[in-house]
Backbone as CSV, one residue per row, in Angstrom:
resi,resn,N_x,N_y,N_z,CA_x,CA_y,CA_z,C_x,C_y,C_z
1,UNK,-3.216,-4.125,21.400,-3.062,-5.700,21.273,-2.277,-5.884,20.855
2,UNK,-1.037,-7.380,21.019,0.194,-7.024,20.961,-0.154,-8.557,20.248
3,UNK,1.811,-8.183,19.021,1.948,-8.895,17.534,3.060,-9.964,19.020
4,UNK,2.319,-10.632,18.534,3.073,-11.971,18.273,3.731,-12.834,17.599
5,UNK,5.057,-14.129,17.283,5.441,-14.483,16.510,5.799,-15.662,17.107
6,UNK,6.249,-16.986,16.630,6.829,-18.045,17.368,8.352,-18.159,17.397
7,UNK,8.511,-18.538,18.525,10.565,-17.924,18.196,10.978,-19.553,17.372
8,UNK,10.960,-20.126,16.915,11.120,-21.407,16.093,9.953,-21.651,15.041
9,UNK,10.473,-22.546,14.573,10.074,-23.025,13.093,8.686,-24.147,13.521
10,UNK,9.123,-24.877,15.035,8.631,-25.877,15.662,7.729,-25.471,16.360
11,UNK,8.106,-24.183,16.575,6.769,-23.120,17.817,5.500,-22.779,16.469
12,UNK,5.605,-23.241,15.253,4.016,-22.370,14.325,3.308,-22.535,14.791
13,UNK,3.135,-24.378,14.320,1.979,-25.444,14.253,1.014,-25.722,15.920
14,UNK,1.870,-24.783,16.856,1.700,-25.517,18.210,0.945,-23.761,18.274
15,UNK,1.620,-23.122,17.934,0.753,-21.542,17.609,-0.418,-21.202,17.601
16,UNK,-0.919,-21.969,16.345,-1.886,-21.624,16.142,-2.859,-22.780,16.587
17,UNK,-2.915,-23.395,17.242,-3.199,-24.728,17.953,-3.748,-23.970,19.311
18,UNK,-2.761,-24.025,19.763,-2.888,-22.968,20.697,-3.849,-21.825,21.367
19,UNK,-4.230,-21.212,20.289,-4.393,-19.556,20.176,-5.941,-19.869,19.481
20,UNK,-6.110,-20.747,19.127,-7.442,-22.038,18.986,-8.288,-21.662,19.789
21,UNK,-7.626,-22.523,20.733,-8.146,-23.457,22.209,-8.893,-22.075,23.310
22,UNK,-7.397,-21.369,23.355,-7.696,-20.124,24.210,-8.952,-18.745,23.536
23,UNK,-8.900,-18.858,22.378,-9.877,-17.716,21.991,-10.977,-18.472,22.529
24,UNK,-11.226,-19.983,21.654,-12.568,-20.672,22.170,-13.124,-20.526,23.503
25,UNK,-12.044,-20.541,24.811,-12.403,-20.674,25.809,-12.724,-19.132,25.962
26,UNK,-12.466,-18.304,25.444,-12.194,-16.923,25.806,-12.940,-16.092,24.948
27,UNK,-14.184,-15.766,25.118,-14.814,-14.571,24.174,-13.901,-13.444,24.215
28,UNK,-13.609,-12.639,25.035,-13.172,-11.743,25.367,-11.691,-11.383,24.662
29,UNK,-11.083,-12.392,24.563,-10.064,-12.468,23.687,-10.030,-13.006,22.041
30,UNK,-8.990,-12.187,21.202,-9.272,-12.199,19.647,-8.238,-12.302,19.098
31,UNK,-8.337,-12.747,18.464,-6.674,-13.001,17.619,-6.782,-12.907,15.597
32,UNK,-6.299,-11.780,15.292,-6.430,-11.461,13.918,-5.024,-11.418,13.185
33,UNK,-4.457,-11.481,11.792,-4.140,-11.615,11.065,-4.089,-9.740,10.418
34,UNK,-2.703,-9.376,10.469,-3.158,-7.719,9.772,-2.858,-8.612,8.850
35,UNK,-3.368,-8.056,7.687,-3.267,-8.273,6.295,-1.823,-7.616,6.002
36,UNK,-1.801,-6.423,5.882,-0.463,-5.669,5.566,0.404,-6.114,5.739
37,UNK,0.957,-5.749,7.092,2.279,-6.584,7.829,2.862,-7.911,7.817
38,UNK,1.445,-8.693,7.778,1.436,-10.268,8.137,1.573,-10.953,9.022
39,UNK,1.891,-9.512,10.638,1.544,-9.960,11.773,0.221,-10.333,12.598
40,UNK,0.378,-11.693,13.311,-0.536,-12.253,14.157,-0.608,-10.663,15.153
41,UNK,-1.504,-10.603,15.677,-2.609,-10.066,16.587,-3.065,-10.183,17.266
42,UNK,-2.727,-9.817,18.817,-3.954,-10.818,19.564,-4.284,-9.213,20.297
43,UNK,-5.841,-9.764,20.895,-6.214,-8.158,21.950,-7.201,-8.992,22.562
44,UNK,-7.152,-8.163,24.082,-7.917,-8.342,24.471,-8.478,-7.492,25.678
45,UNK,-8.770,-7.800,27.588,-9.287,-7.002,28.212,-8.132,-5.735,28.616
46,UNK,-6.661,-6.556,28.447,-6.087,-4.993,28.706,-4.782,-5.811,28.583
47,UNK,-3.159,-5.641,29.417,-2.266,-5.819,29.329,-1.878,-7.079,29.682
48,UNK,-2.683,-7.325,31.338,-2.520,-7.855,32.144,-3.106,-9.302,31.911
49,UNK,-4.339,-9.251,31.419,-5.002,-10.240,30.110,-4.175,-11.156,29.490
50,UNK,-3.298,-9.935,28.037,-2.631,-10.463,27.155,-1.279,-11.232,27.938
51,UNK,-0.620,-11.022,28.994,0.359,-11.747,29.465,0.130,-12.897,30.425
52,UNK,-1.381,-13.469,30.795,-1.589,-14.081,31.059,-1.773,-15.580,29.849
53,UNK,-2.316,-15.165,28.518,-2.377,-15.580,27.750,-1.324,-16.291,27.139
54,UNK,0.143,-15.026,27.556,1.001,-15.719,26.549,2.027,-16.478,27.715
55,UNK,1.412,-16.404,28.733,1.919,-17.047,30.325,1.330,-18.497,30.312
56,UNK,0.382,-18.921,29.459,-0.774,-20.433,28.931,0.198,-20.450,28.009
57,UNK,0.239,-19.852,26.854,0.317,-20.468,25.890,2.205,-21.427,25.861
58,UNK,3.169,-20.615,26.920,4.009,-21.077,27.534,4.313,-22.376,28.428
59,UNK,3.194,-22.163,29.432,3.241,-23.706,30.017,2.132,-24.465,29.417
60,UNK,0.851,-24.035,29.037,-0.069,-25.439,28.390,-0.010,-25.750,27.233
61,UNK,1.064,-24.774,26.348,0.750,-25.782,25.147,2.733,-25.808,24.243
62,UNK,3.310,-25.569,25.522,4.678,-25.291,25.470,5.293,-24.251,23.712
63,UNK,4.657,-23.468,23.910,5.094,-22.047,22.426,5.627,-21.277,23.027
64,UNK,7.018,-21.227,23.181,7.583,-19.797,23.416,7.637,-18.494,22.324
65,UNK,6.844,-17.631,22.828,6.764,-15.944,21.427,7.502,-15.247,21.658
66,UNK,8.112,-14.799,20.763,8.168,-13.211,20.472,7.222,-12.490,20.591
67,UNK,6.887,-11.341,21.460,5.837,-9.951,21.326,6.297,-8.742,21.316
68,UNK,5.569,-8.282,20.933,5.880,-6.789,20.470,5.227,-6.081,20.291
69,UNK,4.670,-4.344,19.646,3.879,-3.700,19.320,3.619,-3.826,17.997
70,UNK,2.200,-4.286,17.568,2.209,-4.427,16.161,2.545,-3.276,15.675
71,UNK,2.941,-3.776,14.102,3.567,-2.619,13.444,2.484,-1.527,13.125
72,UNK,2.640,-0.268,12.562,1.448,0.322,12.460,1.461,0.751,10.252
73,UNK,0.451,0.446,10.213,0.339,0.337,8.594,0.116,2.294,7.835
74,UNK,1.244,2.839,7.911,0.985,3.471,6.902,0.223,3.852,5.947
75,UNK,0.215,4.909,5.395,0.355,5.524,3.850,1.228,6.519,3.303
76,UNK,0.953,6.860,2.031,1.503,8.189,2.035,0.487,8.651,0.569
77,UNK,1.352,9.794,0.561,0.284,10.913,0.356,0.718,11.944,-0.650
78,UNK,0.486,12.820,-1.732,1.096,14.121,-2.108,-0.018,14.733,-2.115
79,UNK,1.012,16.754,-1.637,-0.026,17.402,-1.451,0.115,18.223,-2.785
80,UNK,1.280,18.543,-3.664,1.300,19.406,-4.602,1.290,18.755,-6.303
81,UNK,0.834,19.577,-6.957,0.738,19.001,-8.502,1.901,19.381,-8.777
82,UNK,2.545,18.506,-9.976,3.761,18.492,-11.294,3.628,18.228,-12.052
83,UNK,4.263,18.698,-12.994,4.050,18.403,-14.389,5.593,17.658,-14.914
84,UNK,5.434,16.538,-15.573,6.977,15.880,-16.128,6.676,15.265,-17.372
85,UNK,7.638,15.494,-17.864,7.810,14.414,-19.074,9.180,13.585,-19.228
86,UNK,8.517,12.229,-19.751,9.840,10.867,-19.486,9.586,9.955,-20.754
87,UNK,10.850,10.543,-21.323,10.930,9.454,-21.882,11.857,8.094,-21.909
88,UNK,11.551,7.661,-22.247,12.012,5.893,-22.336,12.581,5.649,-23.656
89,UNK,14.159,5.501,-23.703,14.741,5.138,-25.028,15.721,3.722,-25.006
90,UNK,15.678,2.857,-25.639,16.246,1.080,-25.215,16.899,0.916,-26.739
91,UNK,18.228,1.200,-27.168,18.858,0.908,-28.131,19.472,-0.277,-28.203
92,UNK,19.127,-1.463,-28.420,20.110,-2.820,-28.019,20.424,-3.700,-29.767
93,UNK,20.529,-3.163,-30.789,21.216,-4.374,-31.775,19.760,-4.538,-32.226
94,UNK,19.091,-4.836,-33.043,17.723,-4.684,-34.026,17.150,-3.765,-33.197
95,UNK,15.459,-4.171,-32.789,14.284,-3.317,-32.145,14.821,-2.507,-30.873
96,UNK,14.848,-1.042,-31.259,14.769,-0.448,-30.302,13.270,-0.410,-28.728
97,UNK,13.082,-0.100,-27.768,12.069,0.651,-27.286,11.784,1.985,-26.944
98,UNK,11.033,2.635,-27.559,10.965,4.112,-26.898,8.615,4.422,-26.500
99,UNK,9.261,5.346,-25.713,7.766,6.029,-25.385,8.127,7.148,-24.882
100,UNK,7.403,8.123,-25.052,7.502,9.495,-24.278,6.442,10.261,-23.814
101,UNK,6.230,10.266,-22.667,4.236,10.917,-22.026,4.445,12.131,-21.073
102,UNK,3.616,13.140,-21.519,3.678,14.617,-20.593,2.732,13.894,-20.124
103,UNK,2.908,14.753,-18.277,1.642,14.167,-17.275,1.275,14.727,-16.553
104,UNK,0.509,15.106,-15.852,0.629,16.612,-15.080,0.409,15.407,-13.677
105,UNK,0.972,15.583,-12.828,0.118,14.318,-11.265,0.032,15.712,-10.428
106,UNK,-1.423,15.133,-9.490,-1.277,15.842,-8.750,-2.619,15.500,-7.385
107,UNK,-2.092,16.588,-6.351,-3.458,15.330,-5.296,-5.490,15.581,-5.360
108,UNK,-5.223,14.416,-4.967,-7.025,13.912,-4.969,-7.912,14.772,-5.024
109,UNK,-8.241,15.429,-4.947,-9.283,16.850,-4.475,-10.366,16.516,-3.175
110,UNK,-10.843,14.983,-4.219,-12.396,14.586,-3.320,-12.240,13.331,-2.619
111,UNK,-12.046,13.889,-1.169,-11.659,13.070,-0.336,-12.658,11.524,-0.610
112,UNK,-13.563,11.513,-0.564,-13.809,10.198,-0.831,-13.497,9.406,-1.829
113,UNK,-12.339,9.417,-2.641,-11.958,8.893,-3.969,-10.728,8.226,-3.225
114,UNK,-10.414,7.314,-3.757,-9.436,6.772,-3.277,-8.426,5.796,-5.128
115,UNK,-7.366,5.575,-4.326,-6.520,5.114,-5.885,-6.414,6.268,-6.906
116,UNK,-6.332,5.598,-8.136,-6.030,6.514,-8.810,-7.008,7.090,-9.856
117,UNK,-7.283,8.023,-9.721,-7.908,9.107,-10.841,-7.384,9.089,-12.844
118,UNK,-7.180,8.275,-13.075,-6.327,8.373,-14.554,-7.282,9.096,-15.686
119,UNK,-7.041,10.766,-16.263,-7.361,11.224,-16.938,-6.280,11.607,-18.053
120,UNK,-7.362,10.838,-20.013,-6.349,10.828,-20.287,-6.856,12.244,-21.887
121,UNK,-6.585,12.738,-21.959,-6.554,14.022,-22.628,-5.663,14.361,-23.929
122,UNK,-5.136,12.860,-24.828,-4.113,13.169,-25.369,-5.001,13.301,-26.557
123,UNK,-4.947,13.689,-27.962,-5.041,14.977,-28.996,-4.663,14.416,-30.182
124,UNK,-5.558,14.089,-30.638,-5.305,13.587,-32.530,-3.857,12.958,-32.287
125,UNK,-4.002,11.278,-31.828,-3.080,10.611,-31.854,-1.882,10.483,-31.096
126,UNK,-1.144,11.361,-30.849,-0.241,11.570,-30.641,0.339,10.388,-29.747
127,UNK,-0.642,10.058,-29.046,0.152,8.069,-28.563,-1.450,7.440,-29.149
128,UNK,-1.093,6.470,-29.392,-1.922,5.200,-30.326,-2.966,4.786,-28.757
129,UNK,-4.395,4.669,-29.029,-5.574,4.520,-28.083,-4.645,2.953,-27.683
130,UNK,-3.932,2.232,-28.033,-4.011,0.827,-27.711,-2.793,0.852,-26.640
131,UNK,-2.072,2.143,-26.157,-0.677,2.019,-25.291,-1.346,2.683,-24.154
132,UNK,-2.057,3.652,-24.416,-2.903,4.463,-23.327,-3.013,3.741,-21.899
133,UNK,-3.858,2.341,-22.017,-3.817,1.248,-20.726,-2.565,1.520,-20.592
134,UNK,-1.596,1.116,-21.199,-0.370,0.991,-19.953,0.674,1.430,-19.474
135,UNK,0.006,3.297,-19.883,0.250,3.807,-18.857,-0.263,4.448,-17.679
136,UNK,-1.744,3.968,-17.702,-2.928,3.680,-16.053,-2.165,3.173,-15.253
137,UNK,-2.088,1.305,-16.150,-1.037,0.105,-15.515,0.057,0.406,-14.692
138,UNK,1.083,1.444,-15.482,2.239,1.959,-14.957,1.698,2.559,-13.899
139,UNK,1.170,3.656,-13.261,0.851,4.728,-12.072,0.233,3.636,-11.392
140,UNK,-0.850,2.825,-11.708,-1.900,2.210,-10.362,-0.716,1.253,-9.911
141,UNK,0.412,0.299,-10.644,1.327,-0.648,-9.919,2.290,0.274,-9.443
142,UNK,2.388,1.417,-9.444,3.516,2.007,-8.838,2.669,2.378,-7.419
143,UNK,1.846,2.653,-7.690,1.374,3.750,-6.135,1.184,2.087,-4.822
144,UNK,1.292,0.660,-5.657,2.127,0.591,-4.149,3.151,0.266,-3.263
145,UNK,3.606,2.022,-3.774,5.014,1.786,-2.951,5.178,3.636,-2.999
146,UNK,5.391,3.488,-2.319,5.082,5.364,-2.102,7.111,5.865,-2.244
147,UNK,6.938,6.857,-2.478,8.488,7.492,-2.745,9.065,7.399,-1.043
148,UNK,8.694,8.097,-0.617,9.262,8.434,0.963,9.731,7.342,1.942
149,UNK,8.360,6.182,1.879,9.118,4.896,2.777,8.903,3.742,2.362
150,UNK,7.740,3.384,0.744,7.167,2.509,0.696,6.002,2.006,1.506
151,UNK,5.622,2.828,1.295,4.378,2.681,2.209,3.050,3.147,0.886
152,UNK,2.254,1.707,0.788,0.723,2.731,-0.265,0.891,4.344,-0.430
153,UNK,0.461,4.834,-1.731,0.476,6.047,-1.817,-1.707,6.023,-2.018
154,UNK,-2.509,6.636,-0.674,-3.876,6.638,-0.767,-4.265,6.975,-2.125
155,UNK,-4.201,7.998,-2.930,-4.738,8.647,-4.226,-4.335,9.636,-4.352
156,UNK,-4.614,10.102,-5.925,-3.423,10.919,-6.664,-4.480,11.144,-8.288
157,UNK,-4.157,12.018,-8.574,-4.555,12.102,-10.311,-3.807,12.271,-11.305
158,UNK,-3.633,11.248,-12.335,-2.690,11.643,-12.988,-3.396,11.862,-14.288
159,UNK,-2.677,12.997,-14.907,-3.251,13.530,-16.405,-1.948,13.156,-17.344
160,UNK,-3.097,12.546,-18.622,-1.779,11.870,-19.774,-1.672,13.061,-20.787
161,UNK,-1.438,14.074,-20.682,-1.108,15.277,-21.697,-0.963,15.381,-22.745
162,UNK,0.407,14.745,-23.072,0.868,14.723,-24.573,1.858,13.567,-24.515
163,UNK,2.503,13.272,-25.513,3.632,12.509,-25.507,3.778,12.172,-26.778
164,UNK,4.700,11.159,-27.440,4.507,10.788,-28.786,5.221,9.878,-29.070
165,UNK,5.180,8.539,-29.942,5.360,7.273,-30.194,6.439,7.133,-31.247
166,UNK,7.353,6.162,-31.067,7.700,5.766,-32.409,7.167,4.096,-33.168
167,UNK,6.585,4.382,-35.112,6.090,3.646,-35.550,6.558,1.646,-35.453
168,UNK,7.733,1.670,-34.843,8.490,0.680,-34.837,8.579,-0.151,-33.710
169,UNK,9.472,0.234,-32.791,9.849,0.914,-31.293,9.164,0.761,-30.472
170,UNK,8.438,1.271,-30.700,7.034,1.502,-29.202,6.063,0.761,-29.127
171,UNK,6.038,-0.271,-28.268,5.125,-0.849,-27.078,4.023,-0.463,-26.139
172,UNK,3.181,-1.473,-25.875,2.674,-1.477,-24.443,3.474,-1.790,-23.291
173,UNK,4.534,-2.336,-23.444,5.521,-2.509,-22.764,6.460,-1.052,-21.777
174,UNK,6.940,-0.887,-22.965,7.616,0.487,-23.395,6.170,2.214,-22.375
175,UNK,5.800,2.079,-22.640,4.749,2.936,-22.131,4.543,2.901,-20.586
176,UNK,4.562,1.724,-20.482,3.836,0.469,-19.037,5.364,1.347,-17.840
177,UNK,6.902,1.228,-18.867,7.940,1.431,-17.893,8.152,2.672,-18.090
178,UNK,7.644,3.510,-19.027,7.767,4.755,-19.440,7.077,6.123,-17.703
179,UNK,5.602,5.235,-17.743,4.960,5.879,-16.409,5.670,4.906,-15.118
180,UNK,6.122,4.492,-15.125,6.647,3.600,-13.415,8.376,4.757,-13.787
181,UNK,8.753,5.337,-14.835,9.972,5.568,-14.161,9.468,7.104,-14.123
182,UNK,8.308,7.810,-14.562,7.438,9.532,-14.480,7.168,9.131,-13.222
183,UNK,6.486,8.366,-12.242,6.229,8.120,-11.188,7.399,8.063,-10.288
184,UNK,8.521,7.340,-10.220,9.578,6.982,-9.455,10.014,9.265,-9.240
185,UNK,10.189,9.936,-10.428,10.708,10.860,-9.929,9.957,12.738,-10.111
186,UNK,8.501,12.094,-10.943,7.609,13.230,-10.744,6.840,13.275,-9.141
187,UNK,7.140,12.027,-8.728,6.481,11.914,-7.155,7.303,12.984,-5.941
188,UNK,8.163,12.605,-5.998,10.151,13.118,-5.074,9.645,14.715,-5.199
189,UNK,8.803,16.144,-6.673,8.906,17.033,-6.195,7.273,16.791,-6.192
190,UNK,6.378,16.022,-5.764,4.915,16.002,-5.309,4.772,16.124,-3.795
191,UNK,5.454,16.922,-3.175,6.075,17.004,-1.120,4.878,15.883,-1.216
192,UNK,5.130,14.899,-1.138,4.604,13.448,-0.480,5.070,14.160,1.294
193,UNK,3.929,13.198,1.604,3.731,12.851,3.025,3.353,11.620,3.862
194,UNK,3.759,11.600,5.109,3.236,10.307,5.216,1.829,10.248,6.607
195,UNK,1.012,8.938,6.235,-0.326,9.457,6.647,-0.432,8.333,7.868
196,UNK,-0.889,8.777,8.730,-0.914,7.841,10.261,-2.621,7.467,10.066
197,UNK,-2.788,5.916,10.723,-3.940,5.857,10.765,-4.335,6.555,11.667
198,UNK,-6.234,6.634,11.686,-6.952,7.090,12.599,-8.200,6.111,12.974
199,UNK,-7.953,6.342,15.089,-8.927,5.065,15.025,-10.367,5.941,15.020
200,UNK,-10.955,4.999,15.199,-12.499,5.480,14.722,-13.212,4.625,16.204
201,UNK,-13.716,5.281,16.597,-14.483,4.700,17.978,-15.518,5.570,18.676
202,UNK,-16.802,4.482,19.097,-18.082,5.363,19.055,-18.016,4.738,21.013
203,UNK,-18.781,6.438,21.385,-18.838,6.357,22.841,-20.211,6.336,22.906
204,UNK,-20.584,5.543,24.215,-21.846,5.075,24.437,-21.645,5.678,25.873
205,UNK,-22.750,6.626,26.258,-23.006,7.319,27.680,-24.401,8.021,28.599
206,UNK,-24.287,7.807,29.060,-26.251,7.953,29.673,-26.251,9.598,29.308
207,UNK,-27.749,9.728,29.422,-27.705,11.575,28.725,-27.377,12.030,30.323
208,UNK,-27.819,11.613,31.164,-27.496,13.300,32.226,-25.986,12.930,32.208
209,UNK,-25.274,12.719,31.349,-23.494,12.625,32.009,-23.051,13.195,30.201
210,UNK,-23.804,13.565,29.716,-23.613,14.538,28.464,-23.352,15.799,28.878
């Protein structure tokens, strides 16, 4: 595939019209927008085919485009478990902020599972029940940006083991922020790695050629 973008704002609308017309004429020519990178990616029967498309955009539709290789959508993962305590405290006249969490962050060992697996192991009300979802939310939202290069984290487990709260200063937001701070600090120690995309292809061949 080839990533293309209009050279000027004026080319933006003309590009969309030109690509739609060319795709209608030629069933082997495809246009996709990559949801993650926001890039317009065109694909066809090979390099020459795409060169002709870009040339036709220029000549027939008067559209100037920049072209290049599509951006790769990487993912991040972690490879080692870490236990971490995070205390979030803020005192600024009047009511303060307080949250204290102790978590174990570990790689997801089930290959089929993606996203966050959150385990609440709090005993005896050390953290009130209404604040637990905020801890989960803090980790879930943080996973959109890994600590290596800012790519989403594919999967991980977080066990909330212990913590404490303040009867006046603790609230849901304090626990959410504590989780986000814990994520940033602890993930660096979880031996993060970069995952590259794998292409899935199907090859059909006559039996005599096997």
